[in-house]
Biotite code that builds the C-alpha atoms (Angstrom):
import biotite.structure as struc

atoms = struc.array([
    struc.Atom([32.867, 27.723, 24.123], chain_id="A", res_id=1, res_name="MET", atom_name="CA", element="C"),
    struc.Atom([30.461, 28.744, 21.391], chain_id="A", res_id=2, res_name="THR", atom_name="CA", element="C"),
    struc.Atom([27.255, 27.012, 20.517], chain_id="A", res_id=3, res_name="ASP", atom_name="CA", element="C"),
    struc.Atom([27.111, 26.130, 16.851], chain_id="A", res_id=4, res_name="THR", atom_name="CA", element="C"),
    struc.Atom([23.428, 26.257, 15.475], chain_id="A", res_id=5, res_name="PRO", atom_name="CA", element="C"),
    struc.Atom([21.880, 23.035, 14.357], chain_id="A", res_id=6, res_name="THR", atom_name="CA", element="C"),
    struc.Atom([21.325, 23.251, 10.633], chain_id="A", res_id=7, res_name="PRO", atom_name="CA", element="C"),
    struc.Atom([17.545, 23.164, 9.819], chain_id="A", res_id=8, res_name="THR", atom_name="CA", element="C"),
    struc.Atom([16.665, 20.345, 7.537], chain_id="A", res_id=9, res_name="PRO", atom_name="CA", element="C"),
    struc.Atom([15.281, 21.138, 4.161], chain_id="A", res_id=10, res_name="SER", atom_name="CA", element="C"),
    struc.Atom([11.569, 20.864, 3.303], chain_id="A", res_id=11, res_name="PRO", atom_name="CA", element="C"),
    struc.Atom([12.255, 17.995, 0.749], chain_id="A", res_id=12, res_name="GLU", atom_name="CA", element="C"),
    struc.Atom([14.263, 16.086, 3.397], chain_id="A", res_id=13, res_name="LEU", atom_name="CA", element="C"),
    struc.Atom([11.351, 16.466, 5.931], chain_id="A", res_id=14, res_name="LEU", atom_name="CA", element="C"),
    struc.Atom([8.747, 15.425, 3.150], chain_id="A", res_id=15, res_name="ASP", atom_name="CA", element="C"),
    struc.Atom([10.941, 12.363, 2.335], chain_id="A", res_id=16, res_name="ARG", atom_name="CA", element="C"),
    struc.Atom([11.092, 11.394, 6.169], chain_id="A", res_id=17, res_name="ALA", atom_name="CA", element="C"),
    struc.Atom([7.357, 11.758, 6.462], chain_id="A", res_id=18, res_name="LEU", atom_name="CA", element="C"),
    struc.Atom([6.891, 9.607, 3.272], chain_id="A", res_id=19, res_name="ALA", atom_name="CA", element="C"),
    struc.Atom([9.156, 6.905, 4.731], chain_id="A", res_id=20, res_name="GLU", atom_name="CA", element="C"),
    struc.Atom([7.705, 6.967, 8.350], chain_id="A", res_id=21, res_name="GLU", atom_name="CA", element="C"),
    struc.Atom([3.934, 7.085, 7.213], chain_id="A", res_id=22, res_name="ALA", atom_name="CA", element="C"),
    struc.Atom([4.500, 4.247, 4.638], chain_id="A", res_id=23, res_name="THR", atom_name="CA", element="C"),
    struc.Atom([6.519, 2.135, 7.113], chain_id="A", res_id=24, res_name="ARG", atom_name="CA", element="C"),
    struc.Atom([3.513, 2.330, 9.517], chain_id="A", res_id=25, res_name="LYS", atom_name="CA", element="C"),
    struc.Atom([0.798, 1.953, 7.125], chain_id="A", res_id=26, res_name="SER", atom_name="CA", element="C"),
    struc.Atom([-0.724, -1.559, 6.363], chain_id="A", res_id=27, res_name="GLY", atom_name="CA", element="C"),
    struc.Atom([-1.940, -0.497, 2.942], chain_id="A", res_id=28, res_name="LEU", atom_name="CA", element="C"),
    struc.Atom([-0.658, 2.011, 0.327], chain_id="A", res_id=29, res_name="ILE", atom_name="CA", element="C"),
    struc.Atom([-2.968, 3.209, -2.631], chain_id="A", res_id=30, res_name="TRP", atom_name="CA", element="C"),
    struc.Atom([-0.916, 2.886, -5.983], chain_id="A", res_id=31, res_name="VAL", atom_name="CA", element="C"),
    struc.Atom([-2.004, 4.126, -9.311], chain_id="A", res_id=32, res_name="ARG", atom_name="CA", element="C"),
    struc.Atom([0.008, 3.079, -12.283], chain_id="A", res_id=33, res_name="GLY", atom_name="CA", element="C"),
    struc.Atom([-1.564, 3.244, -15.919], chain_id="A", res_id=34, res_name="SER", atom_name="CA", element="C"),
    struc.Atom([-5.017, 2.040, -14.540], chain_id="A", res_id=35, res_name="GLY", atom_name="CA", element="C"),
    struc.Atom([-7.086, 2.845, -11.447], chain_id="A", res_id=36, res_name="PRO", atom_name="CA", element="C"),
    struc.Atom([-5.642, 3.109, -7.870], chain_id="A", res_id=37, res_name="ALA", atom_name="CA", element="C"),
    struc.Atom([-5.510, -0.112, -5.987], chain_id="A", res_id=38, res_name="ARG", atom_name="CA", element="C"),
    struc.Atom([-4.843, -0.765, -2.341], chain_id="A", res_id=39, res_name="ALA", atom_name="CA", element="C"),
    struc.Atom([-1.694, -2.906, -1.924], chain_id="A", res_id=40, res_name="LEU", atom_name="CA", element="C"),
    struc.Atom([-0.006, -4.422, 1.099], chain_id="A", res_id=41, res_name="TRP", atom_name="CA", element="C"),
    struc.Atom([3.663, -3.773, 1.232], chain_id="A", res_id=42, res_name="HIS", atom_name="CA", element="C"),
    struc.Atom([6.770, -3.694, 3.179], chain_id="A", res_id=43, res_name="VAL", atom_name="CA", element="C"),
    struc.Atom([9.208, -0.694, 3.511], chain_id="A", res_id=44, res_name="TRP", atom_name="CA", element="C"),
    struc.Atom([12.779, -1.802, 3.042], chain_id="A", res_id=45, res_name="HIS", atom_name="CA", element="C"),
    struc.Atom([16.037, 0.050, 2.281], chain_id="A", res_id=46, res_name="GLU", atom_name="CA", element="C"),
    struc.Atom([14.320, 3.299, 1.205], chain_id="A", res_id=47, res_name="GLY", atom_name="CA", element="C"),
    struc.Atom([11.494, 1.932, -0.909], chain_id="A", res_id=48, res_name="ALA", atom_name="CA", element="C"),
    struc.Atom([8.092, 0.165, -0.698], chain_id="A", res_id=49, res_name="ALA", atom_name="CA", element="C"),
    struc.Atom([8.033, -3.480, -2.038], chain_id="A", res_id=50, res_name="TYR", atom_name="CA", element="C"),
    struc.Atom([4.928, -5.289, -3.263], chain_id="A", res_id=51, res_name="VAL", atom_name="CA", element="C"),
    struc.Atom([4.407, -8.810, -4.463], chain_id="A", res_id=52, res_name="VAL", atom_name="CA", element="C"),
    struc.Atom([1.582, -9.996, -6.721], chain_id="A", res_id=53, res_name="GLY", atom_name="CA", element="C"),
    struc.Atom([0.172, -10.969, -10.162], chain_id="A", res_id=54, res_name="ASP", atom_name="CA", element="C"),
    struc.Atom([0.285, -14.492, -9.330], chain_id="A", res_id=55, res_name="GLY", atom_name="CA", element="C"),
    struc.Atom([-2.549, -16.970, -8.210], chain_id="A", res_id=56, res_name="PRO", atom_name="CA", element="C"),
    struc.Atom([-3.805, -16.070, -4.697], chain_id="A", res_id=57, res_name="GLY", atom_name="CA", element="C"),
    struc.Atom([-1.879, -12.851, -4.790], chain_id="A", res_id=58, res_name="GLU", atom_name="CA", element="C"),
    struc.Atom([-2.792, -9.246, -5.198], chain_id="A", res_id=59, res_name="GLN", atom_name="CA", element="C"),
    struc.Atom([-3.209, -7.835, -8.746], chain_id="A", res_id=60, res_name="PRO", atom_name="CA", element="C"),
    struc.Atom([-0.563, -5.283, -9.854], chain_id="A", res_id=61, res_name="LEU", atom_name="CA", element="C"),
    struc.Atom([-2.194, -3.901, -12.989], chain_id="A", res_id=62, res_name="PRO", atom_name="CA", element="C"),
    struc.Atom([-0.586, -0.906, -14.599], chain_id="A", res_id=63, res_name="GLY", atom_name="CA", element="C"),
    struc.Atom([2.745, -1.329, -12.908], chain_id="A", res_id=64, res_name="LEU", atom_name="CA", element="C"),
    struc.Atom([5.656, -2.134, -15.161], chain_id="A", res_id=65, res_name="ALA", atom_name="CA", element="C"),
    struc.Atom([9.274, -2.251, -14.972], chain_id="A", res_id=66, res_name="ASP", atom_name="CA", element="C"),
    struc.Atom([10.706, 1.281, -15.691], chain_id="A", res_id=67, res_name="GLY", atom_name="CA", element="C"),
    struc.Atom([7.275, 3.124, -15.278], chain_id="A", res_id=68, res_name="SER", atom_name="CA", element="C"),
    struc.Atom([6.142, 5.640, -12.783], chain_id="A", res_id=69, res_name="THR", atom_name="CA", element="C"),
    struc.Atom([3.187, 5.303, -10.311], chain_id="A", res_id=70, res_name="ALA", atom_name="CA", element="C"),
    struc.Atom([1.576, 7.634, -7.799], chain_id="A", res_id=71, res_name="GLU", atom_name="CA", element="C"),
    struc.Atom([1.385, 6.386, -4.196], chain_id="A", res_id=72, res_name="VAL", atom_name="CA", element="C"),
    struc.Atom([-0.962, 7.703, -1.539], chain_id="A", res_id=73, res_name="THR", atom_name="CA", element="C"),
    struc.Atom([-0.387, 6.804, 2.124], chain_id="A", res_id=74, res_name="VAL", atom_name="CA", element="C"),
    struc.Atom([-3.454, 7.025, 4.318], chain_id="A", res_id=75, res_name="ARG", atom_name="CA", element="C"),
    struc.Atom([-3.583, 7.122, 8.247], chain_id="A", res_id=76, res_name="SER", atom_name="CA", element="C"),
    struc.Atom([-4.406, 3.758, 9.972], chain_id="A", res_id=77, res_name="LYS", atom_name="CA", element="C"),
    struc.Atom([-6.504, 5.698, 12.459], chain_id="A", res_id=78, res_name="ASP", atom_name="CA", element="C"),
    struc.Atom([-8.481, 8.168, 10.637], chain_id="A", res_id=79, res_name="THR", atom_name="CA", element="C"),
    struc.Atom([-8.114, 6.899, 7.042], chain_id="A", res_id=80, res_name="GLY", atom_name="CA", element="C"),
    struc.Atom([-7.247, 10.383, 5.806], chain_id="A", res_id=81, res_name="GLY", atom_name="CA", element="C"),
    struc.Atom([-4.351, 11.017, 3.416], chain_id="A", res_id=82, res_name="ARG", atom_name="CA", element="C"),
    struc.Atom([-1.025, 11.728, 5.105], chain_id="A", res_id=83, res_name="ILE", atom_name="CA", element="C"),
    struc.Atom([1.311, 11.928, 2.201], chain_id="A", res_id=84, res_name="VAL", atom_name="CA", element="C"),
    struc.Atom([1.572, 11.205, -1.529], chain_id="A", res_id=85, res_name="GLY", atom_name="CA", element="C"),
    struc.Atom([4.700, 10.531, -3.554], chain_id="A", res_id=86, res_name="TRP", atom_name="CA", element="C"),
    struc.Atom([5.783, 9.663, -7.209], chain_id="A", res_id=87, res_name="THR", atom_name="CA", element="C"),
    struc.Atom([7.503, 6.225, -7.288], chain_id="A", res_id=88, res_name="ALA", atom_name="CA", element="C"),
    struc.Atom([9.951, 4.771, -9.845], chain_id="A", res_id=89, res_name="GLU", atom_name="CA", element="C"),
    struc.Atom([8.740, 1.313, -10.453], chain_id="A", res_id=90, res_name="VAL", atom_name="CA", element="C"),
    struc.Atom([11.505, -1.538, -10.807], chain_id="A", res_id=91, res_name="SER", atom_name="CA", element="C"),
    struc.Atom([10.891, -5.156, -11.070], chain_id="A", res_id=92, res_name="GLU", atom_name="CA", element="C"),
    struc.Atom([13.334, -7.384, -9.071], chain_id="A", res_id=93, res_name="GLN", atom_name="CA", element="C"),
    struc.Atom([14.401, -10.407, -10.975], chain_id="A", res_id=94, res_name="PRO", atom_name="CA", element="C"),
    struc.Atom([13.889, -13.612, -9.027], chain_id="A", res_id=95, res_name="PRO", atom_name="CA", element="C"),
    struc.Atom([16.967, -14.748, -7.163], chain_id="A", res_id=96, res_name="GLY", atom_name="CA", element="C"),
    struc.Atom([18.733, -11.426, -7.390], chain_id="A", res_id=97, res_name="SER", atom_name="CA", element="C"),
    struc.Atom([20.141, -9.834, -4.256], chain_id="A", res_id=98, res_name="GLU", atom_name="CA", element="C"),
    struc.Atom([17.286, -7.224, -4.356], chain_id="A", res_id=99, res_name="GLY", atom_name="CA", element="C"),
    struc.Atom([14.640, -9.866, -4.709], chain_id="A", res_id=100, res_name="TRP", atom_name="CA", element="C"),
    struc.Atom([16.067, -11.899, -1.862], chain_id="A", res_id=101, res_name="GLN", atom_name="CA", element="C"),
    struc.Atom([16.122, -9.069, 0.673], chain_id="A", res_id=102, res_name="ALA", atom_name="CA", element="C"),
    struc.Atom([12.654, -7.997, -0.398], chain_id="A", res_id=103, res_name="ALA", atom_name="CA", element="C"),
    struc.Atom([11.223, -11.477, -0.241], chain_id="A", res_id=104, res_name="VAL", atom_name="CA", element="C"),
    struc.Atom([12.779, -12.044, 3.250], chain_id="A", res_id=105, res_name="GLY", atom_name="CA", element="C"),
    struc.Atom([10.836, -8.904, 4.415], chain_id="A", res_id=106, res_name="GLU", atom_name="CA", element="C"),
    struc.Atom([7.623, -9.602, 2.419], chain_id="A", res_id=107, res_name="LEU", atom_name="CA", element="C"),
    struc.Atom([7.145, -13.239, 3.681], chain_id="A", res_id=108, res_name="LYS", atom_name="CA", element="C"),
    struc.Atom([6.943, -12.006, 7.241], chain_id="A", res_id=109, res_name="GLY", atom_name="CA", element="C"),
    struc.Atom([4.112, -9.692, 6.323], chain_id="A", res_id=110, res_name="LYS", atom_name="CA", element="C"),
    struc.Atom([2.122, -12.136, 4.166], chain_id="A", res_id=111, res_name="ARG", atom_name="CA", element="C"),
    struc.Atom([-0.996, -13.308, 6.163], chain_id="A", res_id=112, res_name="LEU", atom_name="CA", element="C"),
    struc.Atom([-2.846, -16.376, 5.700], chain_id="A", res_id=113, res_name="ASN", atom_name="CA", element="C"),
    struc.Atom([-0.630, -17.798, 2.997], chain_id="A", res_id=114, res_name="ALA", atom_name="CA", element="C"),
    struc.Atom([-1.852, -21.348, 2.083], chain_id="A", res_id=115, res_name="PRO", atom_name="CA", element="C"),
    struc.Atom([1.788, -22.476, 1.442], chain_id="A", res_id=116, res_name="ASP", atom_name="CA", element="C"),
    struc.Atom([3.810, -20.620, 3.957], chain_id="A", res_id=117, res_name="ALA", atom_name="CA", element="C"),
    struc.Atom([6.839, -23.083, 3.706], chain_id="A", res_id=118, res_name="GLU", atom_name="CA", element="C"),
    struc.Atom([7.080, -22.889, -0.125], chain_id="A", res_id=119, res_name="THR", atom_name="CA", element="C"),
    struc.Atom([5.727, -19.412, -0.646], chain_id="A", res_id=120, res_name="MET", atom_name="CA", element="C"),
    struc.Atom([9.061, -17.848, -1.799], chain_id="A", res_id=121, res_name="THR", atom_name="CA", element="C"),
    struc.Atom([9.554, -20.556, -4.474], chain_id="A", res_id=122, res_name="GLU", atom_name="CA", element="C"),
    struc.Atom([6.082, -19.862, -5.593], chain_id="A", res_id=123, res_name="ARG", atom_name="CA", element="C"),
    struc.Atom([6.754, -16.159, -5.872], chain_id="A", res_id=124, res_name="TRP", atom_name="CA", element="C"),
    struc.Atom([9.910, -16.734, -7.819], chain_id="A", res_id=125, res_name="ALA", atom_name="CA", element="C"),
    struc.Atom([7.921, -18.975, -10.346], chain_id="A", res_id=126, res_name="ARG", atom_name="CA", element="C"),
    struc.Atom([4.619, -17.129, -10.717], chain_id="A", res_id=127, res_name="GLU", atom_name="CA", element="C"),
    struc.Atom([4.597, -13.604, -9.213], chain_id="A", res_id=128, res_name="CYS", atom_name="CA", element="C"),
    struc.Atom([6.417, -10.364, -9.553], chain_id="A", res_id=129, res_name="ARG", atom_name="CA", element="C"),
    struc.Atom([8.136, -8.393, -6.771], chain_id="A", res_id=130, res_name="VAL", atom_name="CA", element="C"),
    struc.Atom([8.224, -4.655, -7.436], chain_id="A", res_id=131, res_name="LEU", atom_name="CA", element="C"),
    struc.Atom([10.224, -1.993, -5.857], chain_id="A", res_id=132, res_name="ARG", atom_name="CA", element="C"),
    struc.Atom([8.540, 1.477, -5.553], chain_id="A", res_id=133, res_name="LEU", atom_name="CA", element="C"),
    struc.Atom([11.146, 4.024, -4.724], chain_id="A", res_id=134, res_name="ALA", atom_name="CA", element="C"),
    struc.Atom([10.156, 7.657, -3.981], chain_id="A", res_id=135, res_name="PRO", atom_name="CA", element="C"),
    struc.Atom([11.091, 10.107, -6.450], chain_id="A", res_id=136, res_name="ARG", atom_name="CA", element="C"),
    struc.Atom([9.035, 13.282, -5.527], chain_id="A", res_id=137, res_name="ALA", atom_name="CA", element="C"),
    struc.Atom([7.151, 13.512, -2.431], chain_id="A", res_id=138, res_name="VAL", atom_name="CA", element="C"),
    struc.Atom([4.146, 15.863, -1.602], chain_id="A", res_id=139, res_name="SER", atom_name="CA", element="C"),
    struc.Atom([3.030, 16.393, 1.807], chain_id="A", res_id=140, res_name="ALA", atom_name="CA", element="C"),
    struc.Atom([0.644, 19.265, 0.610], chain_id="A", res_id=141, res_name="ALA", atom_name="CA", element="C"),
    struc.Atom([-3.063, 18.248, 0.207], chain_id="A", res_id=142, res_name="PRO", atom_name="CA", element="C"),
    struc.Atom([-3.966, 17.561, -3.399], chain_id="A", res_id=143, res_name="PRO", atom_name="CA", element="C"),
    struc.Atom([-6.016, 20.080, -5.351], chain_id="A", res_id=144, res_name="ASP", atom_name="CA", element="C"),
    struc.Atom([-9.749, 19.073, -5.442], chain_id="A", res_id=145, res_name="GLY", atom_name="CA", element="C"),
    struc.Atom([-11.260, 15.802, -4.418], chain_id="A", res_id=146, res_name="SER", atom_name="CA", element="C"),
    struc.Atom([-9.382, 12.507, -5.257], chain_id="A", res_id=147, res_name="ARG", atom_name="CA", element="C"),
    struc.Atom([-12.591, 10.444, -4.586], chain_id="A", res_id=148, res_name="ALA", atom_name="CA", element="C"),
    struc.Atom([-13.148, 7.700, -7.287], chain_id="A", res_id=149, res_name="ALA", atom_name="CA", element="C"),
    struc.Atom([-15.899, 5.396, -7.972], chain_id="A", res_id=150, res_name="VAL", atom_name="CA", element="C"),
    struc.Atom([-15.273, 2.075, -6.395], chain_id="A", res_id=151, res_name="PRO", atom_name="CA", element="C"),
    struc.Atom([-13.994, -0.752, -8.775], chain_id="A", res_id=152, res_name="LEU", atom_name="CA", element="C"),
    struc.Atom([-16.622, -3.339, -9.674], chain_id="A", res_id=153, res_name="PRO", atom_name="CA", element="C"),
    struc.Atom([-16.397, -6.446, -7.613], chain_id="A", res_id=154, res_name="SER", atom_name="CA", element="C"),
    struc.Atom([-18.372, -9.601, -7.324], chain_id="A", res_id=155, res_name="PRO", atom_name="CA", element="C"),
    struc.Atom([-18.384, -9.173, -3.453], chain_id="A", res_id=156, res_name="ALA", atom_name="CA", element="C"),
    struc.Atom([-20.797, -6.395, -3.685], chain_id="A", res_id=157, res_name="THR", atom_name="CA", element="C"),
    struc.Atom([-24.506, -6.730, -4.027], chain_id="A", res_id=158, res_name="THR", atom_name="CA", element="C"),
    struc.Atom([-27.255, -4.311, -4.488], chain_id="A", res_id=159, res_name="ARG", atom_name="CA", element="C"),
    struc.Atom([-30.319, -6.125, -2.919], chain_id="A", res_id=160, res_name="ARG", atom_name="CA", element="C"),
    struc.Atom([-33.197, -4.475, -0.895], chain_id="A", res_id=161, res_name="PRO", atom_name="CA", element="C"),
    struc.Atom([-33.019, -4.467, 2.891], chain_id="A", res_id=162, res_name="VAL", atom_name="CA", element="C"),
    struc.Atom([-34.934, -7.351, 4.438], chain_id="A", res_id=163, res_name="PRO", atom_name="CA", element="C"),
    struc.Atom([-38.182, -5.958, 5.875], chain_id="A", res_id=164, res_name="PRO", atom_name="CA", element="C"),
    struc.Atom([-37.453, -7.517, 9.338], chain_id="A", res_id=165, res_name="ALA", atom_name="CA", element="C"),
    struc.Atom([-33.914, -6.129, 9.620], chain_id="A", res_id=166, res_name="LEU", atom_name="CA", element="C"),
    struc.Atom([-34.786, -2.630, 11.046], chain_id="A", res_id=167, res_name="PRO", atom_name="CA", element="C"),
    struc.Atom([-37.165, -4.094, 13.657], chain_id="A", res_id=168, res_name="ARG", atom_name="CA", element="C"),
    struc.Atom([-34.348, -6.490, 14.724], chain_id="A", res_id=169, res_name="LEU", atom_name="CA", element="C"),
    struc.Atom([-31.710, -3.648, 14.920], chain_id="A", res_id=170, res_name="LEU", atom_name="CA", element="C"),
    struc.Atom([-33.685, -1.055, 16.727], chain_id="A", res_id=171, res_name="PHE", atom_name="CA", element="C"),
    struc.Atom([-35.964, -3.071, 18.986], chain_id="A", res_id=172, res_name="ARG", atom_name="CA", element="C"),
    struc.Atom([-35.827, -2.315, 22.819], chain_id="A", res_id=173, res_name="LYS", atom_name="CA", element="C"),
    struc.Atom([-34.573, -5.211, 24.865], chain_id="A", res_id=174, res_name="ARG", atom_name="CA", element="C"),
    struc.Atom([-36.426, -6.238, 28.017], chain_id="A", res_id=175, res_name="ARG", atom_name="CA", element="C"),
    struc.Atom([-34.628, -6.235, 31.310], chain_id="A", res_id=176, res_name="ARG", atom_name="CA", element="C"),
    struc.Atom([-34.993, -9.510, 33.298], chain_id="A", res_id=177, res_name="PRO", atom_name="CA", element="C"),
])
């Protein structure tokens, strides 16, 4: 009886497996279409990441169009550091199609705090887009240079001076009873 050696998987196959596993476990992915990168919640289903948005109360999907490509970066939930990056082929799923039904079935379980949980899928069909981001090229190697970007402007941020009493409140010593 001879032992046959187990074939070694190719680096491309290992990179693809890393992209799938990291994306599946990550709550957010960073996606850059033709505009700035945005953090998007997603679900991994049948070999691709699916996102829903561009409707009232849903995440914006600027720069992502049917037939285009996007750069996806997956970060660690624990450290926040980049795990893997991949180039995605973007395809829009037509409402009611088989791909749309399967994706929405997975997405609705991940949608948190929906105001209309019972009718959410009907609203998505009327007002939103469901996009499939299929990996085309995976890169587990770290990128060249820094990929740090200036944060996008938001009305949620303010630049006001720290109240004078705040340091005293934060750093005062508590008395023991």
